[in-house]
Backbone as a chain_set.jsonl record, in Angstrom:
{"seq": "MGRRFSFEVNRTSTAPPEALFALEADGPRWAEWAKPLIVQARWARRGTDLPEGVGAVREVGLWPVLLREETLEYEPGRKHVYAFAGGKPLKDYRAEVLFTPAPGGGTHLRWTGTFTEPVRGSGPALAATLRAVIRLISGMLVKAAETGR", "coords": {"N": [[0.915, -1.539, 0.036], [0.516, 1.745, -1.11], [1.843, 5.359, 0.341], [0.474, 8.345, 1.672], [-0.719, 11.262, 1.32], [-1.513, 14.798, 1.338], [-3.183, 17.79, 0.991], [-3.969, 21.6, 1.462], [-6.006, 23.792, 0.764], [-6.796, 27.798, 1.472], [-9.62, 30.22, 1.209], [-10.392, 33.229, 1.258], [-13.663, 35.442, 0.511], [-16.095, 37.454, -0.721], [-18.262, 36.891, -0.922], [-21.408, 35.657, -0.566], [-21.607, 32.198, 1.255], [-23.709, 30.269, 0.213], [-23.388, 30.54, -2.611], [-20.981, 30.276, -3.208], [-20.961, 28.04, -3.154], [-23.161, 27.717, -4.367], [-22.011, 27.445, -6.944], [-19.587, 25.632, -6.971], [-20.838, 23.4, -6.203], [-22.805, 22.937, -8.634], [-22.171, 20.961, -11.7], [-22.115, 20.987, -14.607], [-21.908, 23.553, -14.789], [-19.301, 24.416, -14.1], [-17.804, 24.685, -16.608], [-18.352, 27.639, -17.647], [-17.571, 28.883, -15.452], [-14.733, 27.958, -15.206], [-13.26, 28.126, -17.579], [-9.585, 28.604, -18.639], [-9.287, 26.018, -17.954], [-11.386, 24.002, -17.568], [-12.851, 23.218, -19.269], [-14.847, 21.601, -20.682], [-17.921, 20.345, -18.988], [-20.011, 18.5, -17.606], [-23.161, 16.46, -16.752], [-22.572, 12.689, -15.258], [-24.169, 11.411, -14.15], [-27.226, 12.052, -12.493], [-27.912, 12.631, -8.168], [-29.194, 10.993, -5.875], [-31.191, 12.001, -4.035], [-31.057, 14.698, -4.143], [-30.821, 16.38, -6.964], [-27.634, 17.7, -7.949], [-27.019, 16.285, -5.074], [-25.95, 13.611, -3.01], [-24.306, 10.806, -5.214], [-24.487, 11.767, -7.04], [-22.879, 12.486, -10.105], [-20.286, 14.539, -12.125], [-18.767, 15.255, -14.746], [-15.329, 16.441, -15.715], [-13.015, 19.006, -17.516], [-11.349, 18.404, -19.951], [-11.967, 16.813, -23.409], [-10.072, 14.164, -24.828], [-9.75, 13.787, -21.581], [-11.344, 13.871, -18.941], [-12.45, 14.196, -15.73], [-13.969, 12.359, -13.875], [-16.078, 13.16, -10.969], [-17.396, 11.979, -8.041], [-19.763, 12.884, -5.655], [-20.137, 12.782, -2.419], [-21.101, 13.787, -0.382], [-23.112, 16.098, 0.844], [-23.969, 19.461, 1.862], [-26.49, 21.787, 1.443], [-24.947, 24.743, 0.543], [-23.081, 24.834, 2.76], [-20.967, 22.337, 2.652], [-19.512, 20.41, 0.26], [-18.396, 17.108, -1.116], [-16.538, 15.252, -2.11], [-15.494, 12.122, -4.764], [-12.946, 10.885, -6.646], [-14.146, 9.086, -9.069], [-14.635, 5.43, -9.406], [-11.897, 5.196, -8.867], [-10.2, 6.306, -9.986], [-8.287, 8.996, -11.364], [-6.28, 9.434, -9.654], [-5.49, 7.276, -6.467], [-8.074, 6.345, -3.927], [-8.832, 9.094, -3.59], [-10.526, 12.351, -2.456], [-11.785, 14.569, -1.608], [-12.721, 17.26, 0.218], [-14.829, 20.451, 0.409], [-15.174, 23.047, 2.019], [-17.388, 25.765, 3.217], [-17.358, 28.394, 4.832], [-19.189, 30.752, 6.931], [-17.738, 34.053, 6.871], [-16.717, 36.377, 9.516], [-18.398, 39.387, 9.65], [-19.346, 39.177, 6.958], [-19.361, 37.428, 4.202], [-17.374, 34.57, 2.762], [-15.698, 32.176, 4.281], [-13.556, 29.44, 2.636], [-12.247, 26.537, 2.474], [-10.517, 24.226, 0.88], [-9.859, 20.782, 0.799], [-7.567, 17.822, -0.01], [-6.963, 14.147, -0.09], [-5.148, 11.798, -1.144], [-3.697, 8.407, -2.188], [-0.605, 7.593, -3.093], [0.353, 6.594, -6.312], [2.424, 5.808, -7.333], [5.302, 4.625, -5.757], [7.407, 7.229, -4.615], [5.928, 9.666, -5.76], [4.099, 10.884, -4.006], [4.883, 13.744, -3.041], [5.619, 15.432, -5.459], [2.726, 14.901, -6.644], [1.169, 15.913, -4.953], [2.048, 18.297, -4.867], [1.259, 19.556, -7.363], [-1.777, 19.29, -7.328], [-2.018, 20.65, -5.512], [-1.364, 23.167, -6.771], [-3.371, 23.607, -8.992], [-5.949, 23.227, -7.727], [-5.63, 25.458, -6.095], [-5.711, 27.68, -8.224], [-8.53, 27.068, -9.354], [-10.198, 26.928, -7.018], [-9.188, 30.557, -7.0], [-10.971, 31.197, -9.794], [-13.171, 30.7, -8.942], [-13.863, 32.302, -6.994], [-13.478, 34.192, -7.92], [-15.394, 34.295, -9.733], [-17.752, 34.302, -8.349], [-17.996, 36.224, -6.722], [-18.24, 38.285, -8.748], [-20.795, 37.668, -10.236], [-20.509, 35.905, -12.154]], "CA": [[0.415, -0.105, -0.224], [1.455, 3.632, -0.813], [1.107, 6.593, 1.586], [-1.193, 8.965, 2.086], [-0.851, 12.627, 1.027], [-3.194, 15.75, 1.494], [-2.962, 19.313, 0.319], [-5.079, 21.904, 1.47], [-5.892, 25.813, 0.232], [-7.977, 28.598, 2.123], [-9.428, 31.624, 0.399], [-11.706, 34.368, 1.636], [-14.33, 35.63, -0.799], [-16.871, 38.305, -0.247], [-19.113, 36.579, -1.531], [-21.969, 34.753, 0.682], [-20.972, 30.856, 1.401], [-24.051, 29.738, -0.541], [-23.025, 31.645, -4.201], [-20.081, 29.697, -4.025], [-21.749, 26.841, -2.671], [-24.067, 27.04, -5.959], [-20.787, 27.37, -8.324], [-18.955, 25.233, -7.116], [-21.525, 22.046, -6.733], [-23.185, 22.741, -10.665], [-20.956, 20.065, -12.563], [-21.996, 21.602, -15.752], [-21.468, 25.216, -14.647], [-17.707, 24.506, -13.901], [-17.202, 25.51, -17.946], [-18.885, 28.652, -17.626], [-16.643, 29.931, -14.619], [-13.467, 27.531, -14.943], [-12.26, 28.119, -18.184], [-9.656, 27.616, -19.531], [-9.066, 24.745, -17.396], [-12.595, 23.545, -17.583], [-14.011, 24.005, -21.349], [-16.401, 20.783, -20.826], [-18.48, 19.899, -18.016], [-21.851, 17.622, -17.602], [-23.709, 15.535, -15.499], [-22.748, 11.957, -16.129], [-25.109, 10.587, -13.558], [-28.06, 13.203, -10.965], [-27.871, 12.17, -7.244], [-30.359, 10.261, -5.717], [-32.649, 12.393, -3.651], [-31.092, 16.038, -5.065], [-29.707, 16.214, -8.474], [-26.411, 17.721, -7.463], [-26.342, 15.629, -4.046], [-25.183, 12.351, -2.987], [-24.434, 10.021, -5.725], [-24.193, 12.222, -8.61], [-21.47, 12.394, -10.663], [-19.965, 15.173, -12.64], [-17.535, 15.109, -15.635], [-15.204, 18.013, -16.055], [-12.026, 19.041, -18.153], [-11.634, 18.642, -22.399], [-11.937, 15.539, -24.211], [-10.513, 13.351, -24.038], [-9.292, 13.951, -20.558], [-12.139, 13.973, -18.343], [-12.55, 13.684, -14.43], [-15.449, 11.899, -12.91], [-15.865, 13.027, -9.234], [-18.661, 11.697, -7.624], [-20.878, 13.218, -4.387], [-19.944, 11.045, -1.468], [-21.637, 14.09, 1.401], [-23.889, 17.062, 0.039], [-24.942, 20.083, 2.637], [-26.084, 22.989, 0.461], [-24.455, 25.852, 0.922], [-22.155, 23.937, 3.693], [-19.876, 21.48, 2.355], [-19.149, 19.538, -0.837], [-17.312, 16.403, -0.494], [-16.536, 13.948, -3.085], [-14.294, 11.355, -4.924], [-13.134, 9.964, -8.254], [-15.067, 8.13, -9.649], [-13.797, 4.902, -10.559], [-10.217, 5.255, -8.37], [-9.053, 7.35, -11.655], [-6.659, 8.744, -11.564], [-5.721, 8.881, -7.923], [-6.239, 6.319, -5.963], [-8.541, 6.927, -2.714], [-8.593, 10.498, -3.514], [-11.444, 12.158, -1.685], [-12.284, 16.414, -1.518], [-13.627, 18.084, 0.494], [-14.9, 21.901, 0.239], [-16.022, 23.854, 2.875], [-17.33, 27.132, 2.984], [-17.985, 29.209, 6.715], [-19.718, 32.38, 6.561], [-16.853, 35.042, 7.632], [-17.26, 37.326, 10.569], [-18.758, 40.396, 9.699], [-19.649, 38.293, 6.013], [-18.298, 36.778, 3.055], [-17.376, 32.998, 3.035], [-14.309, 31.267, 4.191], [-13.522, 28.852, 1.732], [-11.009, 25.847, 2.833], [-10.607, 22.923, -0.24], [-8.495, 20.382, 1.594], [-7.829, 16.843, -0.374], [-6.378, 13.506, 0.752], [-5.024, 10.531, -2.04], [-2.413, 6.95, -2.009], [0.466, 7.824, -4.28], [-0.021, 5.558, -7.463], [3.594, 5.255, -7.637], [6.366, 5.154, -4.91], [8.248, 8.439, -4.568], [5.468, 9.955, -6.533], [3.347, 11.822, -3.668], [5.086, 15.117, -3.139], [4.769, 16.234, -6.33], [1.403, 15.154, -6.478], [0.278, 16.703, -4.131], [2.067, 20.023, -4.769], [0.668, 19.625, -8.717], [-3.065, 19.202, -6.785], [-2.554, 22.132, -4.408], [-1.477, 24.436, -7.189], [-4.622, 23.107, -9.531], [-7.407, 24.047, -6.46], [-6.024, 27.557, -5.622], [-5.936, 28.374, -9.995], [-9.474, 26.927, -9.568], [-10.916, 27.907, -5.94], [-9.305, 31.617, -6.972], [-11.955, 31.28, -10.644], [-14.304, 30.137, -8.462], [-14.24, 33.08, -5.297], [-14.221, 35.611, -8.697], [-17.217, 33.577, -10.277], [-19.356, 34.511, -7.487], [-17.777, 37.656, -6.219], [-18.953, 39.255, -9.969], [-21.825, 37.243, -10.236], [-20.919, 35.07, -13.477]], "C": [[0.758, 1.265, -0.169], [0.982, 4.202, 0.18], [0.609, 6.962, 1.339], [-0.51, 10.426, 2.346], [-2.512, 13.295, 1.18], [-2.442, 17.181, 1.411], [-4.388, 19.981, 0.952], [-4.881, 23.788, 1.18], [-7.026, 26.059, 0.504], [-7.699, 29.399, 1.662], [-10.239, 32.121, 0.978], [-12.71, 34.767, 0.106], [-15.095, 36.907, -0.105], [-17.959, 38.15, -0.516], [-20.171, 35.747, -0.227], [-21.73, 32.82, 0.066], [-22.245, 30.239, 0.229], [-23.554, 30.055, -2.292], [-22.15, 30.536, -4.235], [-19.738, 27.91, -3.675], [-22.325, 26.303, -4.613], [-22.938, 26.346, -7.181], [-20.374, 25.968, -8.421], [-19.539, 23.787, -7.411], [-22.328, 21.6, -7.948], [-21.995, 22.315, -10.771], [-21.213, 20.893, -13.418], [-21.594, 23.289, -15.738], [-20.108, 25.986, -14.777], [-17.144, 24.712, -15.37], [-17.525, 26.463, -18.478], [-17.292, 29.335, -16.755], [-14.924, 29.775, -14.589], [-12.844, 27.439, -16.073], [-10.899, 29.405, -17.657], [-9.272, 26.208, -19.121], [-9.289, 24.18, -17.527], [-13.325, 23.77, -18.681], [-15.063, 23.354, -21.507], [-16.687, 20.473, -19.669], [-20.118, 19.505, -17.932], [-21.987, 16.537, -16.497], [-23.417, 14.256, -16.372], [-24.066, 11.297, -15.402], [-25.852, 12.311, -12.955], [-27.677, 12.018, -9.809], [-29.211, 11.881, -6.522], [-31.585, 10.643, -4.821], [-32.513, 13.726, -3.999], [-30.434, 15.851, -6.431], [-27.807, 16.633, -8.415], [-25.79, 17.114, -6.335], [-25.552, 14.481, -4.52], [-25.329, 11.009, -4.591], [-24.545, 10.576, -7.58], [-22.499, 12.379, -8.739], [-21.645, 13.688, -11.838], [-18.477, 14.68, -13.311], [-16.681, 16.236, -16.018], [-13.463, 18.058, -16.98], [-12.703, 18.956, -19.74], [-11.486, 17.525, -22.753], [-10.93, 15.308, -24.569], [-9.941, 12.771, -22.183], [-10.411, 14.485, -20.116], [-12.742, 13.35, -17.398], [-14.211, 13.003, -14.369], [-15.625, 11.848, -11.863], [-17.376, 13.204, -9.127], [-19.293, 12.086, -6.179], [-20.677, 12.363, -3.696], [-20.847, 12.109, -0.01], [-22.034, 15.575, 0.004], [-24.328, 18.076, 0.94], [-24.764, 21.112, 1.83], [-25.802, 24.101, 1.114], [-22.995, 25.718, 2.166], [-20.985, 23.604, 2.984], [-20.546, 20.302, 0.714], [-18.421, 18.56, -0.543], [-17.484, 15.091, -1.902], [-15.189, 13.398, -3.684], [-14.115, 10.95, -5.91], [-13.595, 9.572, -8.149], [-14.341, 6.631, -10.335], [-12.472, 4.678, -9.854], [-9.453, 5.836, -8.941], [-9.348, 8.552, -11.516], [-6.208, 8.67, -11.053], [-6.89, 8.093, -7.601], [-6.532, 6.536, -4.53], [-8.612, 8.407, -2.878], [-10.09, 10.951, -2.889], [-10.512, 13.995, -1.425], [-12.98, 16.442, -0.692], [-13.669, 20.019, 0.548], [-15.946, 22.039, 0.92], [-16.251, 25.252, 3.184], [-18.539, 27.651, 4.269], [-18.118, 30.515, 6.556], [-18.541, 32.895, 7.356], [-17.642, 36.222, 8.613], [-17.462, 38.712, 9.585], [-18.851, 39.787, 7.389], [-18.911, 38.199, 4.943], [-17.786, 35.557, 3.74], [-15.615, 33.087, 3.174], [-13.759, 30.197, 3.409], [-12.386, 27.934, 1.936], [-11.568, 24.294, 1.825], [-9.614, 22.076, 0.463], [-9.194, 18.425, 0.538], [-6.857, 15.797, 0.132], [-5.688, 12.258, -0.873], [-3.629, 9.595, -1.363], [-1.683, 7.735, -3.454], [0.401, 6.581, -5.057], [1.618, 4.752, -7.187], [4.339, 5.533, -6.286], [7.572, 6.111, -5.479], [7.02, 9.719, -5.42], [4.389, 11.425, -5.503], [3.305, 13.481, -3.275], [4.729, 15.293, -4.396], [3.268, 15.954, -6.699], [0.406, 16.367, -5.97], [0.892, 18.53, -3.718], [1.34, 20.485, -6.11], [-1.067, 20.092, -8.381], [-3.127, 20.772, -5.981], [-2.576, 23.485, -5.93], [-2.848, 24.528, -8.166], [-5.711, 23.657, -8.574], [-6.825, 25.354, -6.301], [-5.935, 27.717, -6.823], [-7.553, 27.994, -9.771], [-10.38, 27.367, -8.582], [-10.723, 29.422, -6.492], [-10.337, 31.518, -8.203], [-12.736, 31.372, -10.144], [-15.102, 31.643, -7.12], [-14.516, 33.932, -6.67], [-15.192, 35.688, -9.553], [-18.217, 34.756, -9.577], [-19.465, 36.072, -7.22], [-18.495, 38.726, -7.753], [-19.734, 38.827, -10.518], [-22.033, 36.604, -11.616], [-21.462, 33.928, -13.135]], "O": [[1.259, 1.81, 0.815], [0.013, 3.851, 0.854], [-0.196, 6.416, 0.583], [0.117, 10.702, 3.369], [-3.684, 12.919, 1.176], [-1.294, 17.458, 1.758], [-5.482, 19.421, 1.027], [-3.984, 24.612, 1.352], [-8.04, 25.41, 0.251], [-6.564, 29.808, 1.418], [-11.101, 31.336, 1.371], [-12.455, 34.42, -1.047], [-14.703, 37.322, 0.986], [-18.781, 39.064, -0.439], [-19.706, 35.337, 0.837], [-21.709, 32.371, -1.08], [-21.73, 29.687, -0.743], [-23.576, 29.01, -2.943], [-22.334, 29.727, -5.144], [-18.852, 27.071, -3.841], [-22.138, 25.423, -5.453], [-22.96, 25.352, -7.906], [-20.573, 25.213, -9.373], [-19.153, 23.058, -8.325], [-22.545, 20.44, -8.298], [-20.974, 22.806, -10.289], [-20.541, 21.908, -13.232], [-21.076, 23.965, -16.626], [-19.75, 27.103, -15.151], [-15.932, 24.929, -15.401], [-17.248, 26.598, -19.67], [-16.343, 29.966, -17.219], [-14.076, 30.606, -14.261], [-11.819, 26.759, -16.029], [-10.934, 30.394, -16.925], [-8.972, 25.351, -19.952], [-8.528, 23.237, -17.747], [-14.313, 24.487, -18.844], [-16.062, 23.771, -22.093], [-15.686, 20.232, -18.995], [-21.112, 20.187, -18.178], [-21.21, 16.0, -15.707], [-23.667, 14.205, -17.576], [-24.912, 10.714, -16.081], [-25.258, 13.389, -12.972], [-27.289, 10.887, -10.101], [-30.198, 12.6, -6.678], [-32.64, 10.013, -4.746], [-33.582, 14.288, -4.238], [-29.515, 15.071, -6.682], [-26.927, 15.871, -8.817], [-24.568, 17.127, -6.19], [-24.898, 14.241, -5.535], [-26.401, 10.47, -4.865], [-24.627, 10.054, -8.692], [-21.499, 12.391, -8.021], [-22.722, 13.914, -12.389], [-17.52, 14.08, -12.822], [-17.247, 17.098, -16.691], [-12.819, 17.009, -16.982], [-13.743, 19.217, -20.344], [-10.489, 17.061, -22.199], [-10.367, 16.372, -24.828], [-9.823, 11.613, -21.784], [-10.754, 15.537, -20.656], [-13.416, 12.336, -17.576], [-15.282, 13.355, -14.864], [-15.479, 10.754, -11.318], [-18.206, 13.953, -9.643], [-19.172, 11.095, -5.458], [-20.901, 11.194, -4.01], [-21.181, 11.587, 1.053], [-21.546, 15.876, -1.086], [-25.515, 17.797, 1.112], [-23.681, 21.531, 1.422], [-26.351, 24.424, 2.167], [-22.093, 26.552, 2.247], [-20.102, 24.421, 2.721], [-21.604, 19.751, 0.409], [-17.604, 18.813, 0.343], [-18.391, 14.378, -2.332], [-14.08, 13.847, -3.395], [-15.124, 10.48, -6.436], [-13.919, 9.317, -6.989], [-13.708, 6.593, -11.39], [-11.835, 3.774, -10.396], [-8.261, 5.997, -8.681], [-10.454, 9.091, -11.538], [-5.284, 7.883, -11.254], [-8.084, 7.999, -7.885], [-5.604, 6.864, -3.791], [-8.305, 8.929, -1.806], [-10.906, 10.035, -2.78], [-9.364, 14.383, -1.209], [-13.963, 15.701, -0.671], [-12.663, 20.712, 0.703], [-17.089, 21.595, 0.807], [-15.261, 25.944, 3.42], [-19.73, 27.469, 4.524], [-17.274, 31.29, 6.107], [-18.263, 32.333, 8.415], [-18.748, 36.746, 8.48], [-16.563, 38.979, 8.788], [-18.074, 40.44, 6.692], [-17.882, 38.85, 4.766], [-17.732, 35.429, 4.963], [-14.721, 33.681, 2.572], [-12.859, 30.005, 4.226], [-11.328, 28.451, 1.577], [-12.56, 23.582, 1.98], [-8.53, 22.59, 0.743], [-10.326, 17.961, 0.404], [-5.899, 16.236, 0.769], [-6.583, 12.352, -1.713], [-2.854, 9.902, -0.457], [-2.182, 8.237, -4.461], [0.394, 5.515, -4.442], [1.872, 3.573, -6.939], [4.067, 6.572, -5.685], [8.374, 5.902, -6.389], [7.57, 10.802, -5.619], [4.046, 12.508, -5.977], [2.339, 14.24, -3.197], [3.519, 15.333, -4.619], [2.619, 16.93, -7.074], [-0.468, 17.164, -6.313], [0.55, 19.426, -2.945], [0.839, 21.609, -6.134], [-1.601, 21.015, -8.996], [-3.989, 21.649, -5.929], [-3.414, 24.369, -6.107], [-3.437, 25.606, -8.094], [-6.29, 24.688, -8.919], [-7.552, 26.344, -6.379], [-6.53, 28.783, -6.662], [-8.13, 29.01, -10.159], [-11.314, 28.09, -8.929], [-11.816, 29.975, -6.617], [-11.301, 31.973, -7.586], [-13.508, 32.212, -10.607], [-16.225, 31.832, -6.653], [-15.641, 34.425, -6.75], [-15.748, 36.671, -10.043], [-18.996, 35.615, -9.99], [-20.396, 36.865, -7.362], [-19.145, 39.759, -7.591], [-19.835, 39.352, -11.627], [-23.101, 36.594, -12.227], [-21.844, 33.142, -14.002]]}, "num_chains": 1, "name": "protein.A"}
């Protein structure tokens, strides 16, 4: 079994938690606010109780490279937990996005992830890459929520 690695990205936004959550949890909307990194986004499967909720699978990326992310926990306006569907491209990948109201208004955004390194020694580089990608995506998310895109 490979070693476990994690990353964490924190941001603040003037937008309310509900605005950030609505954009992050809505799979197809990623193609609107996360360009040019995410060009295609769609639902591969809808959730069991709520369309974007537990069991929903979103596909994001650019064909032929589309990541499939399955929602594991869904608390509207507060928390979204997802994993790569089918265990690919990273083994045991799990991410949690928390939206916490900030004192005086706005939101504190905390995006964390964990995974098992697929090849011995690859964990540090993969964790750094994931942190950089999530920093970029979370910045785009904050900008979209604050500008109303």
